[in-house]
N, C-alpha and C positions, 0 to 999 in steps of 0.2 A: 553520399558522404554520411560517416557512420561517427557518432559521439556519445560522451558520457558523463554525466553527472551523478554526485553522489552525496549524500547526508547522513550526520550520524548524530545520535542523541544516547546520552547516557541515562539509566533508570536505574535507581537504587531497588530494585527486586533481582530474584534470582533469574537465571537465564531461561529456567523451565517453566515458572512463572509467564514472563512474558513470551514464550513459544505457544503456551496454552491459548492465550490471546491470538497471537499471529498465523497458528499453524494450522487452523481449520477456517470455520466462517465466523466464529467468535468477533471478531473484528468488525467484519461488514455488519452484523447486528448491531455493536456499539457504534458503529459511524452512523447508522440510522438512528438509533434511539439520541444521539448526541445532535444530530440534526442540523449543523452549520454548513457541512462539505455536501452529504449525500440525504436527498429525500427518501428513494426508494432503491434496494435491492434486489432482484429477482433471480432467483437461482435457477438458470434453464435448465443445466443437467449439472450431476455431479454431488459430490459431498465436500469439498472442500480440498480434495487432493487432485492429482493430474487429471486433465480433462474437464475440470469443473468451470464449467461458463456462467458467467455472471452479467446482467444487464444492469447497469448503474444510471438511476437518474439523479442527476446533481440538482442540489437546491438552487433555486432562483439566485443569482449572484455571488456564487459562492466560486466559480469557476469558470471559467469561458465557454463552457461545453454544456448539453442539456442532458444527452443520453451517451453513453459509450457501452459495447460488449467486449469483454474480456476473456481469456481462458487461462485456467492454470498450467502452465507448460511444463514447470520443476516442479518436484517437491522432495525435499531429503529432511526426514525428522531427526537425525542423526546430526545433522551438520546445521539443524535448525533455519532452513533455507528454503523458500519458496519463490517462484518466478509467475508473472502473468505478463500475457502480451494483449495488447489493444486488437480486437478483431475487426472492429467497425465503430465509427465514430470517432469523438475525442480528438487526439492530435492528428488521427489519420486524414481528416478532415481539412488540415491545414496543409498539407502535403508530404506528409510521414509516409515512408513505407514501411517503417517499422517501429514500435513504441512499447518496449518491455522495461519492467519493474520488477528487480528483486528485492526482497525483504530477508535479512539476516539477521538473527538474533545472537549476538556473540557476547558469550560469558568472560566478565572482567573476573570477578571471582564469588564466591559463595552467594554474597548478598548483592552483586549489582552485573550489571548489563549493558549493551551498546546496541540500540535498535538502527542498522545501517540500511539504507534505501538506496540502490542504485538504479539509475534512468541510463536506459539504453536506447538510441534511437538511429536511424537512418533518414535522413532529409534527401529529396528530390533536388536536383540542381536548381530548377525553374521555383522552388518554392525555398531557397535557402534564406530570404528575408523572415520567414516565418519561424526560423529557427530559435530566434530570439524570445519567442511566447514559451519557451520549452524552458520551467525551473523546478528546484524541487521543494519550491513554496507549498505544492499539495502533499508531498511524503513528507514532508516537515511537520505541516499542521496535523496530519495522520498520526504521526509520533508522537505530538506533543497530545493529541487525545487519548492515544494509547497510555502513555507516561503517567496522566492524571489519573485516569480510571484504575492504573496498577499500583498507583501510589495510596489512592482514597481505598482499594480493597483492603491494601497491606496495613493501614492503619486500623481498618476496620477488625480484622483479624487479629490484630496484637492488643486491641481494645478489650476483644470478648476472653 
């Protein structure tokens, strides 16, 4: 059974700036520095493009999981979009056969954009009760951390 959820957050910075954060591994580094969601991210392979494999260790109490491995499966610099799929751990431990997240930075105008996060997942019939655990809470929190960082950087640049 396939399902999809999405979350959108408007940010008052140019899409190009938001994509600089989301596009490669800067977001991963920010999440580790911020510390409320992710305790550690190991780059197993790659540079943030297609084929990059990450091992995320979640901060205690931040999420229902401790460790998950994910792989970037799509990357489009022009469309400002990338996708990752969980390979091991995380939601797969709850009976999902697929857990994919797509991040898109959508230009609204010259000084604002939308961070759109879409979750696609397939759940096995015998684990259907666990589908209630799949929410946009985590991607929403990531987008909020990114927004705060981007706005703070914009304010710092404007003050210089």
